[in-house]
C-alpha positions as CSV (number, residue, x, y, z in Angstrom):
1,X,-143.0,1.6,46.4
2,X,-143.9,-0.7,43.7
3,X,-140.7,-1.5,41.7
4,X,-140.6,-2.8,38.2
5,X,-138.0,-5.9,39.3
6,X,-135.7,-8.6,37.8
7,X,-134.0,-10.9,39.6
8,X,-130.7,-11.2,36.8
9,X,-130.6,-7.1,36.7
10,X,-127.4,-6.0,39.0
11,X,-129.2,-2.5,39.2
12,X,-132.5,-3.6,40.3
13,X,-129.9,-5.9,43.3
14,X,-128.0,-2.9,44.2
15,X,-131.7,-1.3,44.9
16,X,-133.1,-4.2,46.9
17,X,-129.9,-4.8,48.8
18,X,-130.2,-1.1,49.8
19,X,-134.3,-1.8,50.7
20,X,-132.7,-4.7,52.9
21,X,-129.8,-2.3,54.4
22,X,-132.2,0.0,55.7
23,X,-134.8,-1.9,57.0
24,X,-137.3,-0.8,54.1
25,X,-137.7,-4.3,52.0
26,X,-141.2,-5.0,53.5
27,X,-142.4,-1.9,51.7
28,X,-141.3,-2.6,48.4
29,X,-143.3,-4.1,46.1
30,X,-141.6,-5.6,43.1
31,X,-143.4,-6.0,40.0
32,X,-142.2,-9.1,37.3
33,X,-140.8,-7.6,34.1
34,X,-138.8,-8.7,31.2
35,X,-136.6,-5.9,30.3
36,X,-134.5,-5.8,26.5
37,X,-132.9,-3.1,24.8
38,X,-134.5,-5.1,21.8
39,X,-137.9,-6.5,22.9
40,X,-138.7,-3.4,25.2
41,X,-141.1,-4.4,27.9
42,X,-143.6,-1.8,27.5
43,X,-145.5,-1.9,30.9
44,X,-142.0,-0.8,32.5
45,X,-142.8,2.7,30.6
46,X,-145.7,3.2,33.2
47,X,-142.7,4.1,35.2
48,X,-139.9,4.8,33.0
49,X,-140.1,5.9,29.2
50,X,-136.7,4.2,28.9
51,X,-138.3,1.0,29.5
52,X,-135.8,0.3,31.9
53,X,-135.1,-1.5,35.3
54,X,-135.0,-0.4,37.9
55,X,-138.0,1.4,37.9
56,X,-140.4,2.8,41.0
57,X,-143.3,4.4,41.6
58,X,-143.7,5.6,45.1
59,X,-147.5,5.4,47.1
60,X,-148.0,9.3,46.5
61,X,-147.1,8.5,42.6
62,X,-143.7,9.5,42.6
63,X,-141.8,8.0,39.6
64,X,-138.6,7.2,40.3
65,X,-135.7,6.2,37.9
66,X,-132.7,4.7,37.5
67,X,-130.8,2.7,40.6
68,X,-129.0,5.9,41.3
69,X,-131.9,7.8,42.2
70,X,-133.8,5.0,44.0
71,X,-131.1,4.6,46.2
72,X,-130.8,7.7,47.2
73,X,-134.5,7.8,47.7
74,X,-134.8,5.3,50.1
75,X,-131.8,6.5,51.7
76,X,-133.8,9.6,52.3
77,X,-136.5,7.8,53.3
78,X,-135.1,6.1,56.1
79,X,-133.3,8.8,57.4
80,X,-136.3,11.1,57.5
81,X,-138.3,9.0,59.6
82,X,-135.1,7.5,61.6
83,X,-134.1,11.6,62.4
84,X,-131.1,13.0,62.9
85,X,-129.2,9.7,63.8
86,X,-130.1,7.0,61.3
87,X,-128.2,5.2,59.6
88,X,-126.9,6.6,56.1
89,X,-126.0,4.6,53.0
90,X,-124.8,8.1,51.4
91,X,-122.7,9.8,53.4
92,X,-123.2,13.3,54.4
93,X,-119.8,14.2,55.3
94,X,-117.4,15.3,52.5
95,X,-114.9,12.8,52.4
96,X,-117.1,9.6,52.5
97,X,-119.7,10.9,50.6
98,X,-117.7,11.3,47.7
99,X,-115.8,8.3,47.7
100,X,-119.2,6.3,48.1
101,X,-120.7,8.2,44.9
102,X,-116.9,7.8,42.9
103,X,-117.0,4.0,44.0
104,X,-121.0,3.6,42.7
105,X,-120.1,5.7,39.6
106,X,-117.0,2.9,38.7
107,X,-119.2,0.1,39.3
108,X,-121.8,1.2,37.4
109,X,-119.1,2.1,34.7
110,X,-118.2,-1.6,34.5
111,X,-121.7,-2.9,34.5
112,X,-122.9,-0.7,31.6
113,X,-119.4,-1.9,30.1
114,X,-119.9,-5.6,31.0
115,X,-124.1,-5.3,29.5
116,X,-122.5,-4.2,26.1
117,X,-120.1,-7.0,25.6
118,X,-123.4,-9.6,26.9
119,X,-126.3,-7.9,25.0
120,X,-122.9,-8.1,21.9
121,X,-122.7,-11.6,22.4
122,X,-126.5,-12.7,22.9
123,X,-129.0,-10.3,20.8
124,X,-126.6,-8.9,17.8
125,X,-126.7,-11.9,14.9
126,X,-123.6,-13.6,14.9
127,X,-122.1,-12.1,11.3
128,X,-123.0,-8.7,12.5
129,X,-120.9,-9.2,15.7
130,X,-117.9,-6.4,16.0
131,X,-114.8,-8.2,17.7
132,X,-112.7,-5.0,18.5
133,X,-116.2,-3.7,20.1
134,X,-116.0,-6.4,22.2
135,X,-112.7,-5.9,23.1
136,X,-112.6,-2.6,23.7
137,X,-115.4,-3.1,26.1
138,X,-113.8,-5.2,27.9
139,X,-110.8,-3.6,28.3
140,X,-112.9,-0.9,30.0
141,X,-114.3,-3.8,32.2
142,X,-110.6,-5.0,33.3
143,X,-109.7,-1.4,33.7
144,X,-112.2,-1.0,35.8
145,X,-111.5,-4.1,38.4
146,X,-108.0,-3.1,38.3
147,X,-109.3,0.8,39.8
148,X,-110.9,-1.4,42.2
149,X,-108.2,-3.7,43.6
150,X,-106.3,-0.2,44.7
151,X,-109.6,1.3,45.9
152,X,-110.7,-1.9,48.2
153,X,-113.2,-0.7,50.8
154,X,-112.5,-1.5,54.6
155,X,-113.9,-5.3,55.5
156,X,-117.0,-3.4,57.6
157,X,-117.7,-0.8,55.3
158,X,-121.1,-0.1,54.4
159,X,-122.2,2.8,51.6
160,X,-123.9,2.9,48.5
161,X,-120.1,2.4,47.2
162,X,-119.5,-0.6,49.0
163,X,-123.4,-2.2,47.6
164,X,-122.4,-0.7,44.3
165,X,-119.2,-2.7,43.9
166,X,-120.6,-6.1,45.3
167,X,-123.3,-6.0,43.0
168,X,-121.1,-5.0,40.3
169,X,-118.8,-8.0,41.0
170,X,-121.2,-10.8,41.8
171,X,-122.9,-10.1,38.4
172,X,-119.6,-10.8,36.9
173,X,-119.2,-14.1,38.2
174,X,-123.2,-14.5,37.5
175,X,-122.8,-13.9,34.2
176,X,-119.1,-14.1,33.0
177,X,-118.2,-17.2,34.8
178,X,-115.0,-17.7,32.5
179,X,-114.0,-14.3,33.3
180,X,-111.9,-15.1,36.4
181,X,-111.2,-11.5,36.9
182,X,-110.2,-12.8,40.4
183,X,-106.8,-13.8,39.0
184,X,-104.2,-11.6,40.3
185,X,-106.8,-9.2,42.4
186,X,-106.9,-11.3,45.3
187,X,-107.6,-8.8,48.1
188,X,-111.2,-7.6,45.8
189,X,-111.8,-11.1,45.8
190,X,-111.4,-11.8,49.5
191,X,-113.3,-8.4,50.3
192,X,-116.1,-9.7,47.9
193,X,-116.5,-13.1,50.0
194,X,-116.7,-11.4,53.2
195,X,-118.9,-8.9,51.7
196,X,-121.3,-11.5,50.3
197,X,-122.3,-12.9,53.4
198,X,-124.3,-9.6,54.6
199,X,-127.5,-11.0,54.8
200,X,-128.8,-8.3,52.4
201,X,-126.7,-9.8,49.4
202,X,-127.7,-13.0,50.5
203,X,-131.6,-12.6,50.1
204,X,-130.9,-10.7,46.7
205,X,-129.0,-13.4,44.7
206,X,-129.8,-13.8,41.3
207,X,-131.9,-16.1,40.0
208,X,-132.4,-16.4,36.7
Protein backbone atom coordinates (compact mmCIF):
# COMPACT_ATOMS: atom_id res chain seq x y z
CA UNK A 1 0.00 0.00 0.00
CA UNK A 2 1.25 3.46 -0.92
CA UNK A 3 0.42 6.20 1.57
CA UNK A 4 0.65 9.96 1.22
CA UNK A 5 2.30 10.82 4.47
CA UNK A 6 3.36 13.64 6.73
CA UNK A 7 5.27 13.02 9.94
CA UNK A 8 3.45 15.82 11.81
CA UNK A 9 -0.08 14.67 10.98
CA UNK A 10 -1.78 12.93 13.91
CA UNK A 11 -4.14 11.21 11.48
CA UNK A 12 -1.22 9.79 9.50
CA UNK A 13 0.36 8.73 12.77
CA UNK A 14 -2.81 6.86 13.71
CA UNK A 15 -2.57 4.88 10.46
CA UNK A 16 1.10 4.09 11.00
CA UNK A 17 0.59 3.03 14.63
CA UNK A 18 -2.10 0.63 13.42
CA UNK A 19 0.25 -0.69 10.76
CA UNK A 20 2.99 -1.31 13.34
CA UNK A 21 0.63 -2.98 15.80
CA UNK A 22 -0.73 -5.27 13.07
CA UNK A 23 2.70 -6.20 11.72
CA UNK A 24 2.06 -4.44 8.40
CA UNK A 25 4.37 -1.43 8.61
CA UNK A 26 6.84 -3.02 6.20
CA UNK A 27 4.14 -3.13 3.55
CA UNK A 28 3.37 0.58 3.66
CA UNK A 29 5.29 2.69 1.15
CA UNK A 30 5.19 6.29 2.39
CA UNK A 31 5.09 9.14 -0.11
CA UNK A 32 6.12 12.63 0.93
CA UNK A 33 3.46 15.32 0.76
CA UNK A 34 2.82 18.90 1.79
CA UNK A 35 -0.85 18.94 2.72
CA UNK A 36 -2.15 22.44 3.39
CA UNK A 37 -5.73 23.77 3.50
CA UNK A 38 -4.75 26.86 1.48
CA UNK A 39 -2.00 25.72 -0.88
CA UNK A 40 -3.29 22.22 -1.58
CA UNK A 41 -0.77 19.59 -2.65
CA UNK A 42 -2.20 18.38 -5.95
CA UNK A 43 -0.10 15.20 -5.83
CA UNK A 44 -2.36 13.89 -3.08
CA UNK A 45 -5.42 14.34 -5.29
CA UNK A 46 -4.41 11.26 -7.25
CA UNK A 47 -5.50 9.32 -4.14
CA UNK A 48 -7.93 11.72 -2.47
CA UNK A 49 -9.81 14.49 -4.33
CA UNK A 50 -9.77 16.56 -1.13
CA UNK A 51 -5.93 16.56 -1.20
CA UNK A 52 -5.80 15.64 2.49
CA UNK A 53 -3.60 13.09 4.23
CA UNK A 54 -3.62 10.26 4.94
CA UNK A 55 -4.57 8.99 1.51
CA UNK A 56 -3.69 5.50 0.34
CA UNK A 57 -3.73 3.29 -2.71
CA UNK A 58 -3.57 -0.50 -2.38
CA UNK A 59 -1.56 -2.74 -4.68
CA UNK A 60 -4.72 -3.55 -6.64
CA UNK A 61 -5.58 0.11 -7.18
CA UNK A 62 -8.15 0.67 -4.42
CA UNK A 63 -8.14 4.28 -3.20
CA UNK A 64 -8.63 4.76 0.55
CA UNK A 65 -9.15 7.86 2.69
CA UNK A 66 -9.40 9.10 5.48
CA UNK A 67 -7.59 7.68 8.55
CA UNK A 68 -10.68 5.87 9.83
CA UNK A 69 -11.11 4.00 6.56
CA UNK A 70 -7.42 3.19 6.13
CA UNK A 71 -7.08 1.92 9.70
CA UNK A 72 -10.08 -0.35 9.31
CA UNK A 73 -8.75 -1.60 5.98
CA UNK A 74 -5.43 -2.54 7.61
CA UNK A 75 -7.28 -4.28 10.43
CA UNK A 76 -9.40 -6.26 7.97
CA UNK A 77 -6.32 -7.19 5.94
CA UNK A 78 -4.50 -8.48 9.01
CA UNK A 79 -7.57 -10.42 10.06
CA UNK A 80 -8.01 -11.94 6.60
CA UNK A 81 -4.40 -13.08 6.48
CA UNK A 82 -4.27 -14.21 10.11
CA UNK A 83 -7.53 -16.09 10.23
CA UNK A 84 -10.08 -16.31 13.02
CA UNK A 85 -7.45 -16.04 15.75
CA UNK A 86 -5.95 -12.81 14.39
CA UNK A 87 -5.67 -9.82 16.71
CA UNK A 88 -8.15 -7.04 15.90
CA UNK A 89 -7.86 -3.31 16.50
CA UNK A 90 -11.54 -2.96 15.63
CA UNK A 91 -13.23 -5.34 18.08
CA UNK A 92 -16.08 -7.44 16.77
CA UNK A 93 -17.83 -7.87 20.14
CA UNK A 94 -20.54 -5.24 20.46
CA UNK A 95 -19.55 -3.61 23.75
CA UNK A 96 -15.86 -3.41 22.96
CA UNK A 97 -16.48 -2.27 19.38
CA UNK A 98 -18.72 0.67 20.25
CA UNK A 99 -16.42 1.85 23.03
CA UNK A 100 -13.44 1.77 20.68
CA UNK A 101 -15.30 3.59 17.91
CA UNK A 102 -16.65 6.19 20.32
CA UNK A 103 -13.16 6.88 21.61
CA UNK A 104 -11.88 7.22 18.06
CA UNK A 105 -14.66 9.71 17.26
CA UNK A 106 -13.88 11.75 20.39
CA UNK A 107 -10.15 11.87 19.67
CA UNK A 108 -10.71 12.78 16.02
CA UNK A 109 -13.13 15.52 17.05
CA UNK A 110 -10.57 16.94 19.47
CA UNK A 111 -8.03 17.03 16.65
CA UNK A 112 -10.47 18.67 14.25
CA UNK A 113 -11.05 21.51 16.72
CA UNK A 114 -7.37 21.87 17.57
CA UNK A 115 -6.42 21.97 13.88
CA UNK A 116 -8.92 24.77 13.29
CA UNK A 117 -7.21 26.75 16.07
CA UNK A 118 -3.81 26.09 14.55
CA UNK A 119 -4.93 27.10 11.06
CA UNK A 120 -6.59 30.26 12.39
CA UNK A 121 -3.37 31.32 14.14
CA UNK A 122 -0.92 30.10 11.51
CA UNK A 123 -2.58 30.72 8.15
CA UNK A 124 -5.13 33.49 8.60
CA UNK A 125 -3.71 37.05 8.44
CA UNK A 126 -3.57 38.47 11.95
CA UNK A 127 -6.06 41.33 11.35
CA UNK A 128 -8.64 38.76 10.20
CA UNK A 129 -8.33 36.32 13.08
CA UNK A 130 -11.51 35.70 15.05
CA UNK A 131 -10.89 35.40 18.80
CA UNK A 132 -14.40 34.05 19.48
CA UNK A 133 -13.85 31.28 16.96
CA UNK A 134 -10.59 30.32 18.62
CA UNK A 135 -12.28 30.44 22.02
CA UNK A 136 -15.13 28.16 20.98
CA UNK A 137 -12.80 25.64 19.38
CA UNK A 138 -10.73 25.71 22.55
CA UNK A 139 -13.86 24.88 24.52
CA UNK A 140 -14.34 21.81 22.35
CA UNK A 141 -10.75 20.71 22.98
CA UNK A 142 -11.14 21.09 26.73
CA UNK A 143 -14.52 19.36 26.78
CA UNK A 144 -13.04 16.46 24.83
CA UNK A 145 -10.13 16.24 27.25
CA UNK A 146 -12.51 16.17 30.20
CA UNK A 147 -14.51 13.40 28.54
CA UNK A 148 -11.31 11.42 27.95
CA UNK A 149 -10.36 11.95 31.58
CA UNK A 150 -13.61 10.35 32.67
CA UNK A 151 -13.04 7.45 30.27
CA UNK A 152 -9.37 6.56 30.71
CA UNK A 153 -8.64 3.19 29.08
CA UNK A 154 -7.12 0.29 30.96
CA UNK A 155 -3.34 0.34 30.93
CA UNK A 156 -3.09 -2.75 28.72
CA UNK A 157 -5.96 -1.88 26.35
CA UNK A 158 -5.09 -1.75 22.66
CA UNK A 159 -7.59 -0.95 19.94
CA UNK A 160 -8.48 1.85 17.54
CA UNK A 161 -9.88 3.86 20.44
CA UNK A 162 -6.71 3.83 22.52
CA UNK A 163 -4.55 4.48 19.45
CA UNK A 164 -6.73 7.49 18.62
CA UNK A 165 -6.48 8.79 22.19
CA UNK A 166 -2.72 8.38 22.20
CA UNK A 167 -2.13 10.10 18.86
CA UNK A 168 -4.45 13.01 19.70
CA UNK A 169 -2.97 13.70 23.12
CA UNK A 170 0.60 13.39 21.86
CA UNK A 171 -0.20 15.84 19.06
CA UNK A 172 -1.40 18.38 21.61
CA UNK A 173 1.99 18.04 23.31
CA UNK A 174 3.68 18.53 19.94
CA UNK A 175 1.69 21.50 18.61
CA UNK A 176 0.26 23.11 21.76
CA UNK A 177 2.97 22.79 24.43
CA UNK A 178 1.56 25.80 26.30
CA UNK A 179 -1.89 24.27 26.66
CA UNK A 180 -0.90 22.31 29.78
CA UNK A 181 -3.75 19.90 29.23
CA UNK A 182 -2.35 17.58 31.94
CA UNK A 183 -3.27 20.04 34.69
CA UNK A 184 -6.04 18.43 36.72
CA UNK A 185 -6.05 15.35 34.49
CA UNK A 186 -3.45 13.19 36.21
CA UNK A 187 -4.99 9.82 35.35
CA UNK A 188 -5.15 10.62 31.64
CA UNK A 189 -1.61 12.04 31.66
CA UNK A 190 -0.28 8.95 33.41
CA UNK A 191 -2.05 6.73 30.89
CA UNK A 192 -0.42 8.59 27.98
CA UNK A 193 3.03 8.33 29.56
CA UNK A 194 2.70 4.56 29.71
CA UNK A 195 1.03 4.25 26.32
CA UNK A 196 3.74 6.34 24.63
CA UNK A 197 6.27 3.67 25.54
CA UNK A 198 4.74 1.23 23.07
CA UNK A 199 7.17 0.55 20.19
CA UNK A 200 4.52 1.61 17.68
CA UNK A 201 4.23 5.02 19.33
CA UNK A 202 7.97 5.45 19.67
CA UNK A 203 8.49 4.62 15.98
CA UNK A 204 5.96 7.19 14.80
CA UNK A 205 6.81 10.27 16.86
CA UNK A 206 6.43 13.45 14.77
CA UNK A 207 9.63 15.04 13.58
CA UNK A 208 8.51 18.26 11.87
